[in-house]
C-alpha positions as CSV (number, residue, x, y, z in Angstrom):
1,M,7.6,10.0,-30.8
2,K,4.4,10.6,-28.8
3,F,2.9,7.4,-27.4
4,L,-0.8,6.8,-27.7
5,I,-3.0,4.9,-25.4
6,T,-5.2,1.7,-24.9
7,L,-8.1,0.1,-23.0
8,F,-10.9,-2.6,-23.6
9,L,-14.6,-3.6,-24.2
10,F,-16.8,-5.1,-21.5
11,C,-17.8,-8.6,-22.6
12,G,-19.9,-9.5,-19.6
13,L,-17.4,-11.8,-17.9
14,S,-17.5,-11.9,-14.1
15,L,-14.4,-11.3,-12.0
16,S,-12.8,-14.0,-9.9
17,A,-13.2,-13.7,-6.2
18,S,-9.4,-13.7,-5.9
19,A,-8.9,-10.9,-8.4
20,Q,-5.4,-9.4,-8.3
21,I,-4.9,-5.8,-7.1
22,V,-1.8,-3.8,-8.0
23,R,-1.1,-0.8,-5.9
24,M,0.8,2.2,-7.2
25,E,2.2,4.3,-4.4
26,T,2.5,7.8,-5.7
27,V,3.7,11.0,-4.0
28,L,0.1,12.1,-4.1
29,G,-1.5,8.9,-2.7
30,N,-2.2,5.3,-3.6
31,I,-3.9,4.0,-6.7
32,D,-5.3,0.4,-6.6
33,I,-5.9,-1.4,-9.9
34,E,-7.9,-4.5,-10.3
35,L,-6.5,-6.6,-13.1
36,R,-8.6,-8.5,-15.7
37,P,-6.7,-11.6,-16.9
38,D,-10.0,-13.1,-17.9
39,V,-10.2,-10.8,-20.9
40,A,-6.5,-9.8,-21.4
41,P,-4.3,-12.5,-20.1
42,L,-1.2,-11.7,-22.1
43,T,-1.5,-8.0,-21.3
44,V,-1.9,-8.6,-17.6
45,A,1.1,-11.0,-17.6
46,N,3.1,-8.4,-19.4
47,F,2.1,-5.7,-16.9
48,L,2.9,-7.9,-13.9
49,N,6.3,-8.7,-15.3
50,Y,7.2,-5.0,-15.1
51,V,5.6,-4.7,-11.7
52,N,7.4,-7.7,-10.2
53,D,10.7,-6.6,-11.7
54,G,10.3,-3.2,-10.0
55,D,10.5,-1.5,-13.3
56,Y,7.7,1.0,-12.4
57,D,9.3,1.9,-9.1
58,N,10.5,5.6,-9.2
59,S,8.8,6.1,-12.6
60,Y,6.6,9.1,-13.2
61,F,3.5,10.3,-15.1
62,H,4.9,11.9,-18.2
63,R,1.7,12.8,-20.1
64,S,-1.5,14.4,-19.1
65,A,-4.0,15.1,-21.9
66,R,-6.9,17.2,-20.7
67,N,-10.2,15.4,-20.6
68,F,-8.6,12.3,-22.2
69,I,-5.9,10.3,-20.3
70,I,-2.9,10.4,-18.0
71,Q,0.0,8.2,-19.0
72,G,3.0,6.6,-17.3
73,G,5.2,3.5,-17.4
74,G,7.9,4.9,-19.7
75,F,10.3,7.0,-17.7
76,T,12.2,7.0,-14.4
77,F,13.9,9.4,-12.1
78,I,16.5,7.7,-9.9
79,N,19.3,9.2,-7.8
80,G,18.8,12.5,-9.5
81,Q,19.0,11.0,-13.0
82,S,16.3,10.6,-15.6
83,G,16.0,7.3,-17.5
84,S,13.7,5.0,-19.3
85,V,11.7,2.0,-18.1
86,P,13.5,-1.0,-19.8
87,A,11.1,-2.2,-22.4
88,D,10.4,-5.9,-23.0
89,D,9.3,-7.3,-26.4
90,P,6.0,-5.9,-27.7
91,I,2.8,-7.9,-26.9
92,V,-0.2,-9.1,-28.9
93,N,-3.1,-6.7,-28.8
94,E,-6.1,-8.0,-26.8
95,Y,-8.8,-5.4,-27.3
96,N,-12.0,-6.6,-25.6
97,L,-13.2,-3.9,-23.2
98,P,-14.2,-0.3,-23.8
99,N,-12.0,2.5,-22.6
100,T,-14.4,3.9,-20.1
101,R,-13.4,6.3,-17.3
102,G,-11.3,4.7,-14.6
103,T,-9.9,1.9,-16.7
104,I,-6.2,1.3,-17.4
105,A,-5.0,0.4,-20.9
106,M,-1.8,-0.2,-22.8
107,A,-0.2,2.7,-24.6
108,K,1.6,2.1,-27.9
109,P,3.0,3.9,-30.9
110,P,0.8,4.2,-34.0
111,T,2.7,1.6,-36.0
112,G,0.4,-1.4,-35.6
113,P,-1.8,-3.2,-33.2
114,D,0.8,-5.4,-31.5
115,T,3.3,-2.7,-30.4
116,A,2.6,-2.1,-26.7
117,T,5.5,-2.6,-24.3
118,S,5.8,-0.9,-20.9
119,Q,3.6,2.2,-21.1
120,W,0.0,2.4,-20.0
121,F,-2.6,5.1,-19.3
122,F,-5.7,5.8,-17.2
123,N,-8.8,6.9,-19.0
124,M,-10.1,10.1,-17.5
125,V,-13.4,10.2,-19.5
126,D,-15.4,7.7,-21.5
127,N,-13.0,7.1,-24.4
128,T,-15.0,4.1,-25.7
129,N,-15.5,5.6,-29.2
130,A,-12.2,7.5,-29.4
131,L,-10.0,4.4,-28.7
132,S,-12.0,1.7,-30.4
133,P,-10.8,-0.1,-33.5
134,S,-13.8,1.3,-35.4
135,N,-12.5,4.8,-35.0
136,T,-11.0,6.0,-38.3
137,N,-8.2,7.7,-36.3
138,N,-7.2,4.3,-35.0
139,A,-7.3,2.4,-38.2
140,N,-3.9,0.8,-37.6
141,S,-4.2,0.3,-33.9
142,G,-6.7,-2.5,-33.5
143,G,-8.1,-0.6,-30.5
144,F,-6.4,0.0,-27.2
145,T,-6.3,-2.9,-24.7
146,V,-7.9,-2.3,-21.3
147,F,-6.6,-4.7,-18.8
148,G,-7.9,-3.4,-15.5
149,S,-9.7,-0.6,-13.6
150,V,-9.2,1.6,-10.7
151,V,-10.9,0.3,-7.5
152,G,-9.3,2.7,-5.1
153,G,-7.6,6.1,-5.4
154,M,-9.6,7.5,-8.4
155,D,-9.5,10.8,-6.5
156,V,-5.7,10.6,-6.7
157,V,-5.9,10.0,-10.5
158,D,-8.2,13.1,-10.7
159,V,-5.7,15.2,-8.8
160,I,-2.9,14.2,-11.1
161,A,-5.0,15.0,-14.2
162,A,-5.8,18.4,-12.8
163,L,-2.1,19.4,-12.3
164,P,-0.6,22.1,-14.6
165,I,1.3,20.7,-17.6
166,I,4.2,21.8,-19.7
167,T,3.7,21.3,-23.4
168,N,6.4,20.7,-26.0
169,F,8.9,20.4,-23.1
170,N,11.0,17.5,-24.5
171,E,9.7,14.8,-26.9
172,P,8.3,12.4,-26.2
173,I,7.6,14.0,-22.8
174,N,5.6,16.9,-24.0
175,E,2.5,17.1,-21.8
176,I,4.1,16.4,-18.4
177,P,2.0,17.1,-15.2
178,L,4.1,18.9,-12.6
179,I,3.7,19.7,-8.9
180,N,4.5,23.3,-7.6
181,Y,6.5,24.1,-10.8
182,T,7.1,27.7,-11.8
183,S,10.1,27.8,-14.2
184,G,13.6,26.5,-14.8
185,N,14.8,22.9,-14.6
186,I,12.3,20.3,-13.5
187,Q,13.3,18.8,-10.1
188,Q,12.3,15.4,-8.6
189,S,9.9,17.2,-6.3
190,N,8.0,18.5,-9.3
191,L,7.4,15.0,-10.7
192,V,4.4,12.8,-10.0
193,L,6.5,9.9,-9.0
194,I,5.3,6.3,-8.5
195,T,7.6,5.4,-5.7
196,R,6.6,1.7,-5.8
197,A,4.2,-0.6,-7.6
198,Y,3.4,-4.1,-6.3
199,V,0.7,-6.8,-6.1
200,L,-1.3,-6.0,-3.1
201,E,-2.5,-9.5,-2.3
202,E,1.1,-10.7,-2.2
203,E,1.9,-8.3,0.7
204,I,2.0,-10.8,3.5
205,L,3.1,-9.5,6.9
206,H,6.0,-11.3,8.6
207,I,6.6,-10.2,12.2
208,N,9.8,-8.2,12.4
209,P,11.4,-5.3,14.3
210,G,9.5,-2.8,12.2
211,L,6.5,-3.5,14.5
212,N,8.4,-2.0,17.4
213,G,7.2,1.1,19.0
214,S,4.0,2.6,20.6
215,W,0.5,1.5,19.6
216,F,-2.8,2.6,21.2
217,N,-6.5,1.9,21.5
218,A,-8.2,4.8,19.7
219,A,-11.4,4.2,21.7
220,T,-9.7,5.4,24.9
221,S,-7.6,8.5,25.8
222,G,-4.9,6.8,27.8
223,Q,-4.5,3.2,26.9
224,G,-1.5,2.0,24.9
225,M,0.9,-0.8,24.2
226,F,4.6,-0.9,23.4
227,F,6.2,-3.7,21.3
228,D,9.9,-4.8,21.1
229,Y,10.8,-7.7,18.9
230,F,13.9,-9.9,19.9
231,P,15.1,-11.7,16.7
232,S,17.7,-13.8,18.5
233,I,15.0,-15.6,20.6
234,D,12.1,-14.9,18.1
235,K,9.9,-13.4,20.8
236,L,7.9,-10.2,21.2
237,F,7.8,-8.1,24.3
238,L,4.6,-6.3,25.2
239,G,4.1,-3.5,27.7
240,W,0.4,-2.6,28.2
241,F,-0.3,0.6,30.1
242,T,-3.1,2.8,31.1
243,F,-3.2,6.1,32.9
244,D,-4.9,6.2,36.3
245,T,-8.6,5.2,36.0
246,V,-8.8,5.1,32.2
247,D,-11.3,2.4,31.3
248,L,-9.9,-0.8,30.0
249,V,-12.7,-1.4,27.6
250,D,-16.5,-1.2,27.6
251,G,-16.6,0.7,30.9
252,V,-14.5,-1.7,32.9
253,S,-12.2,0.2,35.2
254,A,-8.5,-0.5,34.9
255,N,-7.5,-1.8,38.4
256,L,-4.0,-2.8,37.4
257,G,-0.7,-1.7,38.9
258,D,-0.3,1.3,41.1
259,A,-2.3,4.5,41.0
260,N,-1.3,6.7,38.1
261,N,0.9,3.9,36.7
262,R,-1.1,0.9,35.6
263,W,0.8,-1.5,33.4
264,I,1.3,-5.2,32.7
265,T,4.0,-6.8,30.6
266,G,4.7,-10.1,28.8
267,L,7.2,-11.9,26.6
268,G,5.2,-13.7,23.9
269,D,5.7,-16.7,21.6
270,I,5.1,-15.9,17.9
271,N,3.0,-18.0,15.5
272,H,4.4,-17.0,12.1
273,E,1.6,-18.8,10.2
274,T,-1.1,-16.6,11.7
275,N,0.9,-13.5,12.7
276,T,-0.3,-13.9,16.3
277,V,1.6,-13.5,19.5
278,T,0.5,-15.0,22.8
279,F,1.7,-13.5,26.1
280,D,1.6,-14.8,29.7
281,M,1.2,-11.5,31.4
282,V,3.1,-10.2,34.4
283,S,1.8,-7.5,36.8
284,T,4.4,-4.8,37.6
285,S,4.2,-2.9,40.8
286,G,6.1,0.2,41.8
287,G,8.0,2.5,39.5
288,L,5.6,5.5,39.6
289,F,6.1,7.9,36.7
290,D,7.1,10.8,39.0
291,N,8.6,8.9,41.9
292,P,11.1,6.2,41.1
293,Q,10.7,3.1,43.3
294,T,11.7,-0.5,43.3
295,V,9.8,-2.4,40.7
296,T,8.5,-5.9,41.5
297,N,6.9,-8.4,39.0
298,S,4.4,-11.2,39.5
299,D,5.0,-14.7,38.1
300,P,4.4,-15.1,34.3
301,G,0.7,-15.8,33.6
302,S,-0.4,-14.8,37.1
303,I,-2.3,-11.8,35.7
304,G,-3.7,-13.7,32.7
305,A,-3.0,-13.9,28.9
306,V,-3.1,-11.6,25.9
307,T,-3.1,-12.5,22.2
308,I,-2.2,-10.0,19.6
309,T,-3.1,-10.6,15.9
310,F,-1.3,-8.3,13.5
311,A,-3.4,-7.5,10.3
312,D,-0.5,-5.5,8.8
313,C,2.3,-3.2,9.8
314,A,-0.1,-0.6,11.2
315,N,-3.2,-2.4,12.6
316,A,-3.7,-5.3,15.1
317,T,-6.4,-6.8,17.3
318,V,-5.9,-7.5,21.0
319,N,-7.7,-10.4,22.7
320,Y,-7.3,-10.5,26.5
321,N,-8.3,-12.8,29.3
322,L,-7.2,-11.3,32.6
323,I,-7.4,-12.9,36.1
324,S,-7.2,-9.9,38.3
325,P,-9.4,-8.1,37.6
326,A,-11.4,-10.9,35.9
327,V,-12.1,-9.3,32.6
328,S,-11.9,-10.4,29.0
329,G,-12.6,-9.0,25.5
330,S,-11.0,-7.6,22.4
331,F,-10.3,-4.2,20.8
332,P,-8.3,-2.9,17.9
333,I,-5.0,-1.0,18.2
334,T,-3.1,1.1,15.7
335,R,0.2,2.9,15.7
336,I,0.5,6.2,17.5
337,V,2.8,7.4,14.6
338,N,3.5,5.6,11.3
339,D,7.3,6.2,11.2
340,N,8.1,2.5,11.2
341,V,5.4,1.3,8.8
342,A,7.7,1.5,5.7
343,L,10.5,-0.2,7.6
344,C,8.1,-3.0,8.7
345,E,6.9,-3.5,5.1
346,N,10.4,-3.6,3.7
347,L,11.6,-6.1,6.3
348,S,8.5,-8.2,5.7
349,R,9.3,-8.4,2.0
350,Q,13.0,-9.3,2.7
351,I,11.9,-12.1,5.0
352,A,9.4,-13.4,2.3
353,T,12.2,-13.3,-0.4
354,S,14.6,-15.2,1.8
355,R,12.2,-18.0,2.6
């Protein structure tokens, strides 16, 4: 049976300042959806149940109707096997908002108004008239319930909608959008997978070994930092290095360490409430890059202090107050490569779950 689609009417209600955002991470990019519990509370609660249970992880878009909608939430592809999203009980229809472009609504079979379960769709055009309860084609539907709208990644939605489709492939999957497909069996790489769906505002960073590795100040060409987290003592190591006379920040010359090897280090205490780490910095002398020598370190704090505030697994802010030279300020840092970002996010979720 082909599943139809749903969205809602705008009734002039304002959004809360703490509106929930659900992010769908797809193989083609992220889609961020702002939910509307103010007009469709039961529908939003139902959608969040599926999200929080991980039911949409590794699901895929199974329908793309040109100049109409793209639909998902019904089918999965896990470990090389196709399956179905486990459906909860049908929910009461809450048609309030119009199905305008960029909104997300509940899909349902044409057997009555209160039949939606797990499937949803994005409106690709203004479907206000087509999906309203007054349309004679929807006489038994009661209209399709809109429960949110895309606030980021509509370009990704448009890319999915523009993909080639296979029609009459396998009911109810008969308008499936595919990536780089020519013929034969459909592979996982051909599917527009949603690798993960989650509530964005609940993604709280917890400092973990996934932060380890090299970071840098993009405003310079030679200034970077290296982090190494030690779980057994709950401390973070920082190595801050520049190359030769690369400016520290704002035109201040980096007069730290030896020529061609300017670096200071520190072992920092972590504030897990604010995701900040404060380091009493140590000046390291010797150990030139191309001429191994004996390395000597100053006393902790003798060179000053640095505080790192992590915004997420890929971005942080450095605040520094150094004694020699006497400079202070702040600058943003980001990862040189993002290989550890997914690891950091997964470890952060595990920490949150265990607490």
